[in-house]
C-alpha positions in Angstrom: 51.7 140.0 119.2 51.6 143.7 117.6 52.7 146.8 119.1 51.5 148.3 122.6 48.8 150.4 123.1 49.2 153.7 125.7 47.4 156.8 126.5 49.9 159.0 125.3 50.6 157.4 122.3 49.6 160.5 120.1 52.3 162.5 122.1 55.1 160.3 121.0 57.7 160.5 118.2 56.7 159.0 115.0 59.9 156.9 114.9 58.6 155.0 117.9 55.3 154.0 116.1 54.8 151.1 114.0 53.5 152.3 110.3 51.4 148.7 110.2 49.8 148.4 113.6 49.6 152.1 114.4 50.9 151.2 117.8 54.4 151.3 119.8 57.0 149.6 118.3 57.5 145.9 119.8 61.0 144.3 119.1 61.5 146.7 115.8 63.3 145.4 113.0 64.8 147.8 110.7 64.4 148.0 106.7 68.0 148.5 105.8 67.5 150.0 102.3 65.5 152.9 103.5 65.9 153.0 107.8 62.2 152.8 108.7 61.0 150.1 111.4 58.0 148.0 112.1 57.1 145.6 114.8 58.5 142.1 114.3 55.0 140.7 114.3 54.1 143.0 111.8 56.7 141.8 109.7 56.3 138.2 110.0 52.3 138.9 108.9 53.5 140.5 105.6 56.5 138.1 104.9 57.0 137.7 101.3 59.5 137.3 98.9 59.9 140.7 98.5 58.9 143.2 101.3 57.7 146.7 100.7 58.1 149.5 103.5 54.6 150.4 104.5 55.9 153.8 105.1 57.7 154.9 102.0 57.1 152.0 99.6 60.7 151.1 99.1 61.2 147.5 98.5 63.7 145.2 100.5 64.5 141.6 100.1 63.9 139.5 103.6 67.6 139.4 104.5 67.5 143.3 104.2 65.2 143.5 107.5 67.1 142.8 110.8 66.5 143.6 114.5 67.2 146.8 115.7 68.7 146.1 119.1 70.4 149.5 119.6 67.0 151.3 118.9 65.0 148.8 120.9 67.4 149.6 123.8 66.9 153.2 123.3 63.3 152.9 123.6 63.4 151.3 127.1 63.2 154.8 128.5 60.4 156.0 126.9 58.0 157.4 129.1 54.2 155.8 128.6 50.9 155.8 130.5 49.1 152.8 130.9 46.1 152.6 128.4 44.3 150.6 130.9 45.0 152.5 134.6 46.7 155.2 135.9 50.3 153.6 135.7 52.6 155.8 134.2 56.5 154.8 133.9 58.8 153.9 131.1 58.7 151.5 128.7 61.2 148.9 130.2 58.5 148.2 133.2 55.7 148.7 130.9 55.9 145.2 129.8 55.8 143.6 133.3 53.1 145.9 134.6 51.0 144.8 131.8 51.5 141.2 132.5 51.0 141.8 136.3 48.3 144.3 136.3 46.5 143.6 133.3 47.2 139.7 132.1 44.7 139.7 129.2 45.1 143.2 127.9 46.1 141.4 124.2 42.5 140.2 123.8 40.0 142.1 122.0 37.4 143.9 124.5 33.6 143.8 123.4 30.6 145.1 125.4 28.0 142.5 126.7 24.7 142.1 124.5 22.8 143.2 127.3 24.5 146.5 128.1 21.5 148.6 127.3 19.7 146.4 130.1 22.2 147.4 132.4 25.0 144.9 132.2 27.7 147.4 131.2 30.8 145.2 131.8 33.6 145.0 129.1 34.9 141.7 128.4 37.1 140.0 126.2 35.9 137.8 123.5 37.4 134.8 124.7 35.9 135.5 128.2 32.4 136.2 126.9 30.8 132.5 127.3 32.2 133.0 131.0 30.6 136.3 131.3 27.2 135.0 130.5 27.6 132.4 133.4 28.4 135.2 135.8 25.9 136.4 138.6 25.7 139.9 137.3 24.8 138.9 133.8 22.2 136.6 135.0 20.9 139.1 137.5 20.5 141.3 134.5 18.8 138.9 132.5 16.4 138.5 135.7 15.6 142.2 135.5 15.1 142.5 131.9 12.6 139.5 132.4 10.7 141.2 135.1 10.4 144.2 133.0 9.3 142.4 130.1 6.9 140.8 132.3 5.7 144.3 134.1 5.0 145.4 130.4 3.4 142.5 129.3 0.9 142.5 132.6 0.3 146.3 131.6 -0.8 145.3 128.0 -2.9 142.6 129.2 -4.9 145.1 131.5 -5.3 147.2 128.5 -6.7 144.5 126.3 -9.0 142.4 128.8 -11.8 142.9 126.6 -10.2 141.3 123.6 -11.2 137.8 122.4 -8.1 137.0 120.8 -6.9 134.9 123.6 -4.1 137.5 124.7 -4.5 136.6 128.4 -3.9 133.1 128.2 -0.4 133.6 126.1 0.4 136.4 128.7 -0.4 134.0 131.6 1.8 131.4 129.8 4.6 134.0 129.5 4.2 135.1 133.4 4.7 131.2 134.2 7.9 130.9 131.8 9.3 134.2 133.5 8.9 132.4 137.0 10.5 129.2 135.9 13.5 131.1 134.4 13.7 133.0 137.4 13.7 129.7 139.9 16.1 128.3 137.2 18.5 131.1 137.6 18.2 130.9 141.1 19.2 127.3 141.3 22.2 128.2 138.6 23.5 131.1 141.1 23.6 128.3 143.8 25.2 126.0 141.5 27.8 128.5 140.8 28.3 129.7 144.3 29.4 126.1 144.9 31.8 126.0 141.8 33.2 129.1 143.4 34.0 127.5 146.6 35.3 124.7 145.0 37.5 126.8 142.8 38.9 128.9 145.8 39.8 125.6 147.4 41.5 124.4 144.1 43.1 127.8 143.9 44.5 127.2 147.1 45.9 123.7 146.4 47.4 124.9 143.1 49.3 127.8 144.8 50.7 125.1 147.3 51.4 122.9 144.8 53.0 125.7 142.6 55.3 126.5 145.6 56.3 123.0 145.9 57.1 123.0 142.4 59.1 126.0 142.7 61.1 124.8 145.3 61.9 121.5 143.9 63.0 123.4 140.5 65.3 125.7 142.7 66.4 122.7 144.4 66.9 121.0 140.9 68.9 124.1 139.4 71.0 124.1 142.8 71.8 120.5 142.1 72.3 121.1 138.4 74.8 124.0 139.1 76.7 121.9 141.7 76.9 118.8 139.4 78.1 121.2 136.5 80.8 123.1 138.9 81.9 119.3 140.1 81.9 118.2 136.3 84.1 121.4 135.5 86.3 120.5 138.5 86.9 117.1 137.2 87.6 118.1 134.0 90.3 120.5 135.3 91.9 117.4 137.5 91.6 115.2 134.6 93.8 117.5 132.7 96.2 118.2 135.5 96.2 114.1 136.2 97.4 113.8 132.2 99.9 116.4 132.3 101.3 114.9 135.2 101.7 111.6 133.8 103.0 113.3 131.1 105.8 114.7 133.1 106.3 111.4 135.0 106.7 109.7 131.6 109.0 112.2 130.6 111.4 111.9 133.8 111.2 108.1 133.4 113.0 108.7 129.8 115.2 111.3 130.9 118.9 110.0 131.1 121.3 111.3 133.4 124.7 109.8 132.0 125.6 111.9 129.2 123.7 109.4 126.5 120.5 109.0 125.2 118.7 106.8 122.9 116.2 108.5 121.1 113.4 106.6 119.3 111.6 108.5 116.6 108.1 106.7 116.1 106.0 107.7 113.1 109.1 108.1 111.0 107.3 108.3 107.4 104.9 110.9 108.4 107.8 112.9 109.9 109.5 112.7 107.1 106.6 113.5 104.9 106.4 116.8 107.0 109.8 117.4 106.6 109.6 117.4 102.9 106.6 119.4 102.6 108.1 122.0 105.0 105.2 121.7 107.4 107.9 120.5 110.1 111.5 120.5 109.0 112.9 119.7 112.2 112.0 117.7 115.5 113.6 117.6 119.1 114.6 114.8 121.0 113.6 115.1 125.0 115.9 116.6 127.1 118.8 114.6 128.8 121.5 115.5 131.3 125.1 114.6 131.6 124.7 113.9 135.3 121.9 114.3 137.8 123.3 118.0 138.4 125.1 118.3 135.1 124.3 119.9 131.5 121.1 119.6 130.0 121.0 118.9 126.2 119.2 117.3 123.7 119.4 116.6 119.9 117.8 118.4 116.8 117.0 116.1 113.5 116.3 117.4 110.0 114.8 114.6 108.4 115.0 116.2 105.0 118.5 118.1 105.7 119.4 121.5 106.2 121.2 123.9 104.3 123.4 122.6 101.8 122.5 119.3 103.0 118.9 119.8 102.1 117.4 116.9 100.2 120.7 114.9 100.0 121.3 114.0 103.8 119.7 113.9 107.0 121.3 116.7 109.4 121.9 115.9 112.9 122.6 118.7 115.8 123.4 118.8 119.2 121.8 121.5 121.4 123.0 123.0 124.7 119.9 124.0 127.0 119.5 126.3 130.0 119.7 123.8 132.9 119.1 124.3 136.8 123.0 124.1 137.8 124.6 126.1 134.7 125.9 128.4 137.4 128.5 125.9 138.9 129.0 124.2 135.5 132.1 124.9 133.4 131.7 126.6 129.6 132.4 126.7 127.4 131.3 123.3 126.7 134.0 121.3 125.0 133.5 117.5 125.1 133.2 115.5 122.3 129.6 114.4 120.9 129.1 111.1 118.8 125.8 110.2 116.9 125.0 106.6 116.0 122.1 105.6 113.8 121.2 102.3 114.8 121.2 99.6 112.1 118.1 97.4 113.6 119.2 94.3 111.9 122.0 91.5 113.5 124.4 92.9 111.1 124.7 96.0 113.3 126.2 98.3 110.4 125.5 101.5 112.4 126.1 104.9 111.1 128.4 106.5 113.7 129.8 110.2 113.3 131.6 112.7 115.8 132.4 116.3 116.3 134.2 118.1 118.7 132.7 121.5 119.9 133.9 124.7 118.6 135.0 127.0 121.9 134.4 129.9 120.4 131.0 129.2 119.1 128.0 131.0 120.9 126.3 127.3 120.7 128.8 126.1 123.4 128.5 129.0 126.0 126.5 129.2 129.2 122.7 129.4 127.6 121.5 132.7 128.4 118.0 131.4 126.8 116.0 128.2 126.9 118.1 126.8 123.9 121.4 127.5 122.2 122.0 127.5 118.6 122.0 123.9 117.4 125.6 122.7 116.1 126.3 119.3 114.9 126.7 117.4 111.7 124.7 118.9 108.6 125.6 115.7 106.4 124.9 112.9 108.8 123.3 110.2 106.9 122.5 110.1 103.3 118.6 110.2 102.2 119.1 108.1 99.3 119.8 105.0 102.1 117.2 106.3 104.5 114.6 106.6 102.0 115.3 103.2 100.5 112.3 100.7 100.9 113.6 98.0 103.7 116.6 99.9 104.9 117.9 98.4 108.1 117.5 101.6 109.9 114.0 102.1 110.0 111.8 99.1 111.2 108.1 99.1 111.9 107.9 102.9 111.1 110.5 103.7 114.1 114.2 104.9 114.0 116.6 104.8 116.9 119.3 107.5 117.2 121.8 107.7 120.2 123.6 110.5 121.5 126.9 110.4 123.4 128.6 113.1 125.1 132.2 111.6 125.5 133.8 112.9 128.9 136.2 109.9 128.7 137.7 110.6 125.3 137.0 107.0 124.0 139.1 106.2 121.1 137.5 106.5 117.8 138.4 102.8 116.9 136.6 101.7 119.9 133.3 103.6 119.0 132.0 100.5 116.9 132.2 98.3 120.0 130.7 100.6 122.4 127.7 101.1 120.2 127.3 97.5 119.6 126.9 96.8 123.1 123.1 96.0 124.6 122.0 99.4 125.5 119.6 97.4 127.9 122.7 96.7 130.2 123.3 99.1 133.2 125.9 101.8 132.5 128.2 100.9 134.8 128.3 96.9 133.3 128.8 98.9 129.8 131.7 100.9 130.9 133.4 98.0 132.6 133.2 95.9 129.2 134.6 98.9 127.4 137.7 99.3 129.8 138.1 95.4 129.4 138.0 95.9 125.7 140.3 98.8 125.9 142.9 96.7 127.7 142.6 93.9 125.3 143.4 96.2 122.4 146.2 97.7 124.3 147.9 94.4 124.6 147.4 93.2 121.1 148.8 96.5 119.9 151.8 96.2 122.2 
């Protein structure tokens, strides 16, 4: 649709007038090359490979013409006088006024062809056919016919002595006019009947429209409720998933100072370490007792520091726990690491270290985690990267971390780590004591 008409259009600033349709800008577009504006519909009518500004003839590519939303917003306060009635207001309200008060304002207006005979109603071209059927137009037609009839009778009286047969022609014309009059009267009756039916149908349509509006509103309310319910369900699902993850983590938490860490997806994690996408990984936290120290391990699969590219580096991390206030620091218990040989040979890689109590790594944690400390050269990469090595099976590796509170002799460690980890801890401890006694007897 082109721009808008208004009674005061000639008093407006030219920047508010479209240079194409000479009306008030509607959905203004700005030509970036020169700054001039035109209606969006006027640009579409002239949409070519290269567009020329109709005001200054500056060429512009189509992509250099864009909606000027800021200018459109400024125009909304423009004072206007309706071109079809006495309404006055601002552009923001003018659109709504035209739709409500002049729903057919966009149509071209023409005068009736019988304007000279008294049918002076101005009608849009699209509604002209309906106008011809109106009572007003048909009454004008009857008046026109009566006028012609009167003039014809006057002419007949002035030519009664003619012998050319005009009297018979005029009589036929009179009869035709009478027939036309009776036909128009019948047509008017039919129109009255049609109008009564139209009124009835309008009432039905209004009733149906109200019903449809109520149904639509009900559907919108139901849709809003379903959408809100869906969002709530999504939130609940996320919470359930989070809780399930926490439950699974708690099931795996150890409270006896030992933890068997399964590292799945080993090859991918090793490649991440090589490429430095992720140089280290952490084990889940575990505890020395239900109210004891909180700990975890940190593994550099491709080595750290001087051990980079030659060894796996394995470290111990002391974490801030809920009961640190009643625990003894610095932490000074021996830590043992074991990389499991997953074959019957059980040639585990075992190494231990004792904490340096002067190091900040073993003081009471003041942040979530202390600095990791442990064994930089824990296992040779040449062995771990070897195809078919006994330490990686089904793309998984197992590492056991043991905080030794009982000062287990180093010679007993291979036996301790060969015990079935699936046995309860008290059974393992019993077997360890029995083995220690046996060895003491043999040594004596």
